[in-house]
Each structure stands twice: as structure tokens, then as C-alpha cells.
N, C-alpha and C positions, 0 to 999 in steps of 0.2 A: 824204287820210289814206292812209298806206302799207299795202300788203297784208302778210299774215303772213310772206311770204318776203322782205320788204325792198324789193320793187319797188313802184312806184306813183308818185304825184305828187312825193314828196320824193326828193331825191338825183339828179334827172335833169338839173338845170341845171349850168352851169359853176361857179356860186358865186363866192365871193371868191377873188381871185388867178387869174382866168381868162385871164391873158395880159398884163394891165397891171401893170408893175413897181411902180407907186405912187411916192410922193414920196421915199422913201429910196433905198437901194441905192448902186451905184457906177458910175462911168464907167471903162471899160477901154480901153486902147490895143491895137488889133489888131496893131500892129507889134512892140512890145517887151513888152507884157503889164502895163505900169504900171497901177495902180489908184488912183483918187482918189474921194473922197466926192462923190456927186451933189448938186448944189445945186438946190433946188426952184425951178422957173421958168426954169432954164437948161438947154437941151437939150445932151446930151453931145456931139452932133455939132458944136456951136459952140465946143467947148473943145479947145484944143491940148494934147497930151501934154507934161508938164513935162520929160520926159527926152529925147524924140526929135522932138517937134513935130508928130507925126501927129494927125489928128482922132480924138477918142475916140468910142467906141460905148457903148451902155448895157449894163451887166451887172447881175447880181443881187448 
């Protein structure tokens, strides 16, 4: 149960969205900035940019 001032057991954890981008989002090219939708189960690092051919990275 939280204290009167808002401190206490609640609100101290990282909660939802603590660093894992989840199944949605986008893959971003670090070279040209092209963005494509992230496909669930397919790591962005295994996808080549459709514009320049560089390996994509995960973006939000």
C-alpha cells in the first residue's frame, strides 16, 4: 500500500515498456533513415534496407 506522499511499494518498478519495444514498431536504417514496419518474429538486424541495402536496426 502506498504512503500518503505517493512513495511506497507501488510505482517503484519499471512497469510496462521498461525497454522491450514489443511486437509492433519499426525497423530503421542507420545509414539513410528509411523506416519499415517491424514483422513479428523477424529481427530487424536480419532485414536489409529497401533503399540502400544496409542492415536495419530496431526503432520505435
